[in-house]
KEKETOR-592630 format. One line per 3 residues: number of its first residue (from 1); their letters; for each residue y, z, x of C-alpha. Coordinates in steps of 0.02 Angstrom, whole numbers. Each point is the difference from the previous one (the first is absolute). Layout:
KEKETOR-592630
NUM) A) Y:Z:X | ...
This chain:
KEKETOR-592630
1) MNR) -380:-21:-2301 | 144:58:-39 | 126:35:127
4) QPP) 112:119:-22 | 168:24:102 | -14:108:139
7) PVP) 115:143:39 | 152:-73:95 | -6:59:202
10) RRR) 169:57:76 | 2:23:179 | 145:23:114
13) VLL) 18:-118:149 | 162:28:124 | 47:-193:47
16) AGA) 60:1:161 | 190:1:71 | 44:19:-187
19) GAA) -59:192:-28 | -18:-48:-183 | -150:55:-108
22) AAL) -98:-146:-100 | -119:20:-139 | -142:-99:-8
25) LGP) -25:-60:-167 | -146:-148:-11 | -53:-113:-122
28) SLG) -185:-11:-81 | -91:-125:-60 | -48:-18:-185
31) GGS) 170:79:-62 | 7:158:97 | 128:124:64
34) ALA) 199:-59:-25 | 79:-60:137 | 140:38:97
37) AGR) 178:-77:23 | 91:91:139 | -1:126:107
40) PGA) 150:140:-12 | 62:-19:210 | -72:-133:37
43) RAA) 56:-132:139 | 150:-117:-32 | -38:-163:-30
46) ESL) 107:-52:158 | -89:128:113 | -73:-45:156
49) QPY) -181:56:-53 | -119:-134:-14 | -128:17:-145
52) ASY) -161:-58:-62 | 69:-178:-99 | -19:-18:-178
55) WFP) 87:-131:-107 | -31:-57:-219 | -39:-168:-8
58) DSL) 140:-68:-34 | 130:62:-152 | 36:173:28
61) PSG) 19:158:-148 | 189:25:-50 | 80:99:19
64) TPG) 7:116:176 | -117:45:102 | -38:200:63
67) EGI) 79:93:162 | -78:-73:136 | -76:-148:-90
70) TWR) 51:-178:33 | -38:-154:-126 | -79:-140:87
73) SLT) -81:-174:-60 | -168:-90:89 | 71:-155:-38
76) DWR) 163:7:80 | -100:116:170 | 6:-95:182
79) PET) -49:54:138 | 141:-42:98 | 117:87:-87
82) DRD) -123:171:-34 | 90:128:104 | -148:115:21
85) LAF) -145:-151:28 | -25:56:193 | -29:179:-65
88) NTA) -120:-34:-142 | -107:-150:128 | -180:74:8
91) TVP) -68:-60:167 | -168:73:23 | -142:-114:-28
94) LAE) -119:3:-143 | -175:74:128 | -175:-78:-30
97) RFT) -120:141:-56 | -174:10:-4 | -125:117:-72
100) PVP) -102:132:109 | -163:52:-59 | 67:116:-163
103) ANT) 30:212:32 | -128:44:-137 | -130:-73:-104
106) TAR) 105:-43:-137 | 152:-86:52 | -32:-186:-31
109) ADQ) 68:-136:129 | -6:-152:-114 | 49:49:-177
112) ARI) 130:94:-79 | 192:55:86 | 163:94:-42
115) SAL) 175:-107:-26 | 126:149:-4 | 169:6:-89
118) AAF) 111:129:75 | 175:47:-1 | 99:36:154
121) DHT) 154:49:-70 | 143:-67:-129 | -4:-180:-24
124) AGN) 191:20:42 | -12:134:151 | -177:-65:105
127) PSQ) 61:22:177 | -28:-157:105 | -20:85:159
130) GSA) -56:167:-64 | 103:164:-29 | 38:169:78
133) TAD) -130:105:-76 | -194:30:29 | 4:-9:-187
136) YYA) -88:-161:-46 | -156:-69:-55 | -108:-73:154
139) PTH) -145:-67:-38 | -122:-13:144 | -154:-37:-79
142) WAY) -6:-199:6 | -172:-34:43 | -22:22:-190
145) LDE) 137:-103:-52 | -28:-184:-24 | 188:-23:-69
148) LVF) 138:119:-13 | 162:-37:-169 | 152:49:73
151) WGG) 53:59:-192 | 163:9:-89 | 119:-88:-104
154) SSG) 105:64:-134 | 110:-88:-133 | 159:118:82
157) EGL) -19:-63:169 | -134:-145:47 | -143:-91:-75
160) ILA) -50:-41:165 | -39:87:115 | -38:-62:198
163) PNA) -90:125:130 | 68:112:109 | -43:-61:198
166) PVV) -69:142:50 | -140:13:-147 | -26:-185:64
169) DAA) -9:53:157 | -121:137:1 | -132:-90:-131
172) HRN) 2:-163:92 | -35:113:147 | -161:47:-79
175) GVP) -35:-174:-79 | 62:58:-180 | 114:-121:-93
178) VLG) 142:46:-100 | 72:-73:-151 | 176:10:-59
181) TVF) 19:43:-193 | 84:-130:-134 | -11:125:-164
184) LPP) 69:-66:-172 | -22:191:-71 | -15:38:-209
187) AAF) 162:-29:-100 | -12:183:-38 | 74:20:187
190) GGQ) 115:-120:15 | -94:-166:14 | 84:-163:-40
193) LRW) -99:-162:-67 | 140:-98:77 | -66:81:181
196) TRD) -176:-74:-43 | 68:-169:-31 | 107:6:141
199) LVR) -146:31:88 | -92:-158:-55 | 144:-127:-6
202) RDA) -24:-160:37 | 107:-125:97 | 70:-163:-53
205) SGR) -162:-73:82 | -112:136:-70 | -22:118:141
208) FPL) 21:182:4 | 129:56:112 | -41:180:12
211) VAK) -175:-50:69 | 84:-70:143 | 114:148:22
214) LVQ) -140:114:-4 | -110:-87:129 | 177:-3:92
217) VAT) 1:203:-5 | -174:25:21 | -7:-124:177
220) VYG) 174:57:69 | -7:204:-24 | -204:-17:48
223) FDG) -78:47:-128 | -170:-55:-106 | 38:-66:-187
226) WFV) 43:71:-161 | -60:125:-150 | 19:-90:-163
229) NAE) 62:113:-138 | 55:-62:-177 | 21:134:-117
232) TEG) 143:-54:-56 | -61:-28:-233 | 73:-144:-106
235) GDA) -64:-157:98 | -80:-127:-91 | -147:-127:55
238) ALA) 114:-96:69 | 65:137:119 | -157:33:54
241) ADM) -25:-189:57 | 139:-4:104 | -49:158:74
244) QAF) -174:-60:37 | 49:-157:69 | 128:111:99
247) LRA) -131:115:75 | -110:-167:39 | 150:-53:99
250) LRA) 16:157:104 | -171:14:63 | 14:-181:35
253) AGA) 159:0:91 | -30:184:83 | -173:-27:55
256) PRG) 21:-136:129 | 104:156:101 | -129:140:-50
259) LRI) 105:46:-132 | -125:90:-158 | 28:13:-198
262) TWY) -76:163:-99 | 51:-14:-185 | 8:133:-111
265) DAM) -89:30:-141 | 143:-5:-142 | 57:-149:-70
268) NTT) -122:-111:-77 | -9:-184:-66 | 67:23:-157
271) GRV) 154:26:114 | -3:179:-79 | -36:166:103
274) GWQ) -160:84:-41 | -97:82:111 | -170:-39:23
277) GAL) -90:123:110 | -100:-177:61 | -22:-143:41
280) NEL) 5:-122:-133 | 22:-172:-99 | 166:103:-54
283) NRP) 68:-2:187 | -115:-97:94 | 99:-159:31
286) FFQ) 113:139:97 | -147:18:131 | -94:-144:-22
289) DAA) 4:-172:-85 | -79:-178:-32 | 94:-72:165
292) GPV) -51:179:111 | 68:181:47 | 177:41:-52
295) ADS) 11:160:57 | -101:83:154 | -35:133:-106
298) LFV) 24:111:-153 | 53:166:-26 | -93:55:-172
301) DFR) 113:117:-88 | -62:167:-45 | -91:-24:-157
304) WSA) -126:-53:68 | -209:65:-59 | -172:-9:91
307) GRL) -31:-157:-134 | 143:-93:51 | 5:38:202
310) ADS) -169:-68:-19 | 25:-146:-113 | 150:-30:114
313) GRL) -131:4:161 | -86:-142:-93 | 132:-109:-50
316) ADR) 92:-23:162 | -204:-34:81 | 8:-141:-121
319) LGR) 157:-60:59 | -67:-6:171 | 145:146:61
322) SRY) -73:154:77 | 10:153:-117 | 71:100:114
325) ELW) 150:-101:-44 | 37:120:-157 | 96:171:47
328) AGV) -43:107:-132 | 127:116:-5 | -3:185:47
331) DVE) 165:96:-34 | -4:141:95 | 202:43:-1
334) SAG) -21:167:-106 | -160:78:72 | -91:-76:147
337) WDT) -134:25:51 | -23:108:-165 | 26:-168:-98
340) RTD) -142:-26:-143 | -66:-152:47 | -177:-80:-48
343) WDA) -55:-58:168 | -144:-79:-36 | 52:-126:-109
346) IIP) 104:-50:186 | -121:48:150 | -163:49:-68
349) ADR) -108:106:127 | -164:-82:-66 | 36:-200:-4
352) DHV) 117:-114:37 | 205:38:-9 | 79:-60:-163
355) VSY) 153:-69:59 | 135:66:144 | 141:122:-39
358) GFY) 162:39:-7 | 110:167:38 | 138:20:-97
361) RPE) 103:118:68 | -75:79:165 | 141:65:76
364) WTL) -57:164:-130 | -38:80:165 | 154:7:50
367) SHL) 115:23:-173 | -116:141:-58 | 23:138:139
370) PAG) 131:120:-33 | 186:1:75 | -13:28:190
373) RTP) -172:-91:15 | -23:-49:186 | -76:-155:82
376) GQF) -173:95:27 | 0:51:-176 | 20:-166:-53
379) HAA) -156:-49:115 | -100:117:-52 | 12:-74:-180
382) DDR) -14:-171:48 | -148:5:97 | -88:99:-113
385) FWS) 48:-131:-139 | -58:-149:119 | -152:106:101
388) GAG) -48:121:-153 | 6:181:-9 | -112:38:166
391) LDP) 107:-86:89 | -183:-103:60 | -6:-187:-38
394) TRP) -161:26:85 | -55:107:-150 | 137:-33:-126
397) GGR) -110:68:-169 | 100:-52:-140 | -138:-87:-100
400) GGG) 12:88:-155 | 150:15:-141 | 150:58:88
403) WRA) 108:-80:135 | -90:-153:132 | 104:-7:134
406) PAT) 16:-187:44 | -121:25:190 | -150:50:-137
409) AVA) -18:-165:-54 | 137:-122:115 | -57:-30:174
412) DRA) 139:31:118 | 72:-174:88 | 53:-11:179
415) TLS) 121:-76:122 | -31:31:190 | -74:-132:70
418) TLP) 121:-47:138 | 83:85:175 | 77:89:15
421) FAS) -3:119:-130 | 85:170:-2 | 58:143:-138
424) TFN) 112:145:28 | -56:81:-167 | 147:-44:-85
427) TGH) 24:6:-182 | 160:-89:-18 | 93:165:-50
430) GLR) 19:165:81 | 130:164:12 | 26:-57:169
433) WYE) -23:-155:119 | -98:26:170 | -2:-91:151
436) DGA) -101:32:155 | -21:196:-75 | 189:20:-28
439) VAS) 89:2:-158 | 117:-131:19 | 95:43:-172
442) DTP) -41:121:-105 | 62:-95:-159 | -124:-33:-123
445) WNH) -71:-171:-41 | -66:-122:-69 | -37:-182:41
448) LGL) -187:-76:-40 | 28:-165:107 | -14:127:140
451) QDR) -171:69:-62 | -134:-30:118 | -184:-28:-55
454) LPP) -95:168:-53 | -185:25:-10 | -59:-61:-152
457) RRW) -127:130:-32 | 73:159:-43 | -108:61:62
460) AVW) -163:-26:65 | -71:130:117 | -176:38:47
463) TKG) -42:146:66 | -157:136:-23 | 125:139:4
466) RRP) 171:45:-108 | 88:-151:-53 | 171:20:73
469) DVS) 160:-30:-105 | 78:-192:51 | 174:-33:-68
472) LDF) 170:-79:48 | 124:120:73 | 143:0:11
475) ADA) 49:146:114 | -19:-70:149 | -8:-198:61
478) WRG) -4:-81:168 | 95:-149:-95 | 64:-23:-170
481) GSS) -13:121:-115 | -194:72:-20 | -149:9:111
484) LLV) -190:18:-45 | -33:199:3 | -168:74:-15
487) RGA) -55:181:-25 | -145:78:-17 | -137:113:79
490) LDA) -69:-156:92 | -181:116:5 | -66:-158:20
493) PAT) 49:-181:83 | 96:-65:-128 | 10:-230:-8
496) LEL) 172:-41:-96 | -9:-187:-33 | 160:-70:20
499) FRA) 8:-199:20 | -124:-116:-67 | 32:-142:112
502) RLP) -54:-194:60 | 91:27:148 | -39:-99:150
505) AGA) -27:104:186 | -59:-47:160 | -9:64:174
508) ATV) 171:48:1 | 34:61:-161 | 59:187:-24
511) LDL) 42:130:-108 | 154:122:-3 | 2:184:-112
514) THR) 140:99:4 | -40:144:-56 | 44:207:4
517) LDP) -35:135:-85 | 89:147:-96 | 33:155:68
520) SSG) -109:80:-86 | -133:-131:8 | -179:53:142
523) PVD) -58:-110:130 | -82:-158:-71 | -100:-124:92
526) VEV) 63:-179:-35 | -101:-174:-34 | 47:-156:-21
529) AVA) -131:-84:-137 | -32:-193:22 | -134:-84:-92
532) LRE) -39:-186:34 | -106:-35:-138 | 30:7:-192
535) APA) -86:171:-96 | -162:-29:-27 | 19:41:-209
538) PGA) 144:33:-114 | 29:192:27 | -48:7:176
541) PAP) 103:35:157 | 18:-143:103 | -117:-1:144
544) YGY) 105:83:138 | 5:34:180 | 138:136:76
547) LPA) 100:-14:132 | 78:176:71 | 212:18:-32
550) GTL) 4:170:86 | 7:182:-53 | 155:35:-88
553) EPG) 72:195:51 | 111:88:-126 | 173:5:53
556) GGW) -3:-164:112 | 113:-119:-90 | -29:-193:-50
559) RTD) -103:-98:143 | -78:-172:-4 | -180:-40:54
562) TVR) -60:-171:32 | -193:-46:-21 | -46:-169:45
565) LGS) -106:-86:-150 | -97:-121:111 | -127:173:47
568) LGT) -87:-34:-143 | -13:-195:-5 | 111:-142:-59
571) GPV) 32:-66:-168 | 91:8:-145 | 20:196:-26
574) RAL) -39:12:-193 | 56:192:-32 | 114:121:88
577) GVR) 20:219:-16 | -23:148:119 | -119:147:5
580) LTG) 49:180:18 | -94:145:72 | 74:179:-29
583) RGG) -3:116:159 | -15:175:-19 | -5:35:-170
586) APA) 190:-28:-38 | 39:-96:-132 | 90:-183:59
589) AWR) 144:-59:-56 | -5:-170:87 | 141:-144:-17
592) LGA) -13:-188:26 | 152:-72:39 | -19:-171:42
595) LAV) -173:-131:29 | 16:-165:102 | -137:-107:41
598) HDG) 66:-165:126 | -38:-96:151 | 189:34:89
601) VTT) 174:80:-36 | 151:-136:-18 | 168:41:-35
604) PAP) 85:-100:-130 | 167:-89:54 | 146:81:-103
607) PSG) 104:-97:-130 | 156:-60:38 | 175:-53:-123
610) LEI) 5:191:-51 | 185:8:-121 | 53:90:-122
613) TDT) 49:-116:-147 | 105:125:-134 | 55:144:-18
616) DTA) 68:142:-111 | 79:160:15 | 1:118:-115
619) DGA) 51:217:30 | -30:-36:180 | -171:-79:31
622) ASL) 1:-172:25 | -149:-131:-89 | -59:-136:72
625) RLR) -107:-150:-3 | -90:-71:176 | -96:-140:39
628) WRR) -63:-69:158 | -129:-163:64 | -187:51:-8
631) AAG) -63:35:164 | -129:-153:90 | -188:46:-20
634) PVR) -103:104:-107 | 128:127:-120 | -93:157:-105
637) HYE) 190:67:-30 | 186:34:63 | 47:181:19
640) LHR) 198:54:-1 | 64:147:102 | 178:65:47
643) RLP) 36:59:165 | 103:151:3 | 131:46:128
646) DGT) -100:128:75 | -149:-140:22 | -133:53:-115
649) RRF) -71:-103:-138 | 2:-1:-202 | -118:-105:-88
652) LGG) 101:-79:-131 | -162:-110:-75 | -81:-133:7
655) TCG) -59:-170:-88 | -108:-158:26 | 138:-115:-53
658) TAF) 162:-39:109 | 121:64:-108 | 64:206:-20
661) YLP) 91:99:-120 | 92:164:85 | 65:123:-103
664) GLR) 120:130:37 | 45:1:174 | 102:155:72
667) RAQ) 99:-7:161 | -88:146:129 | 82:65:141
670) NEP) 169:-101:-11 | -108:-149:54 | 104:-159:-3
673) AAR) -137:-108:-73 | -141:20:-66 | -136:-51:102
676) LQV) -151:-105:-94 | -190:-44:66 | -118:-117:-66
679) RAV) -175:-4:69 | -154:-137:-11 | -160:122:-41
682) QEL) -157:-78:25 | -188:18:-46 | -41:120:117
685) FTV) 176:84:-33 | 61:-29:166 | 192:-28:0
688) SEP) 124:-131:47 | 169:31:74 | 129:20:-118
691) AET) 140:-123:-54 | 152:87:-16 | 162:-6:-97
694) ELP) 158:136:-13 | 102:24:-170 | 142:77:54
697) W) 81:149:-62
């Protein structure tokens, strides 16, 4: 089918330390919306603020870049001269995943998967380490994704975009690989064929210099490969042959390092841009040729039809490839869950799935909301997008012609297989930052690298009474920016599933539950739900046993209750949840601030060598760059604080790496120097002693 250019979404993003507004105006595949070349009020090119890296393959545009944009050549890139490298390097390894018994009877565990192309910000304005706003796309439904493409690139900024570290760290924690983008735009949007020729240029020995560069960038930065999209018109068969050889070389060089390549259905073997909406003989050599695989997967353009997808699947079968390595594009940028899609052409309910599918711009769940939107509103929309309107993946519905949420068709996957494990239900953004139930900073923030592993099934609840409402809530938290809130009558015991797992559990294994009631709540009896066996069938609850975790009374504040899992038997824990029972007939409002499973608690070693590496002062405020040496032993992330003259600590930010940009620091109470601290944080959120340094005023 023909894909019409969607309206261009725009949202405002406050850049940390700059106080500037940036318009998000992202590129579209297949000749979509126009591309922005610059932003009024963006940071100066020499600013200390680090951003995600972007390049042209080699030659640069003529003229002068827009404000806040730096034109760079990937050919000239060297890691040793990359001043932002430490800020852009992801450090969380890609977690291994497994597939539990599906949440419902329609989800398939071994068939269609999902890719997503998401734009997190403007190409030239992706902060490396979050920013001072909660208004940010913070995906949490990683369990349904097979890969995430960090989408961007434009002729006015750069064509090759590397993912920022927070996105990669969050995705990796949940077992999802992240791809950077190589976008060669249509001529109508500034694309120049010379950039395509730059990309596939060979050296005197016949090698592709930019293959080595792309592999080096992904390896050094810590992400998982490239999405390659060649949409610049005017090529010929010779250029197509060069592109095909380039892809083969890129895959061959990257595969030993665990990298993957996705090719977008645009350029075909004639060298022209002719979107096929299928895998066929005109684009097959970019997917596989006589010598074997050329790309790991193919994103099929939005012009597909039921017949074309069926033929594509059969051709993949004949090639000895999985048909589920074909992503049928579903453009949700403009209409989200109101997008009209022939779902039976991709994921029929009454027979095997035909191919996999790829969402284009699922950040619609944020961008469609009106000005003044809150993180809670975003997550409510995002949960509906992925789980369905009923917010119950055990009964997702959606088998008709309307929205078919991923939970209806795709089995969720999990990563919980080692101890210790903990979650504070932190989504990676918030209106405040909390520590031990108290506000440690009242500044809104986002940093996806600080996101916890969250319940994948939003929300699986079993009760014979009225079903309570469950949400990720930002009005109060134990740690981070959010907590899990259950509200409702609780007129019968309600079991809320939290995690499917394969956690080892012995006689010493315990579970800690940090929870409280809101003041409006009636009393609640709380039990920990633990299953040592898988659910007997798709859609059925796990065979839970229950361990008392106390009765909570309103007004009691946060408390931590510990239960010993060994009393139910030893062996791998397959599912974790809670059972809540209301008392006295009053509605309940119960918050879960943290859950931890472990065999003992240790304190991490502190980092060392904290130093200020660069400073800049403007209008009486200092911006600076910090770095330190990693702490010995396992570290989840690092947190930075400022010790104020009155002895209190103020949270400044966190990162999984060992460098941090700190903007807008002002003198407090005539202090001679600002005292800055960094601490290591382990998986159980235990915190080390600080490394310290000072900024003299």
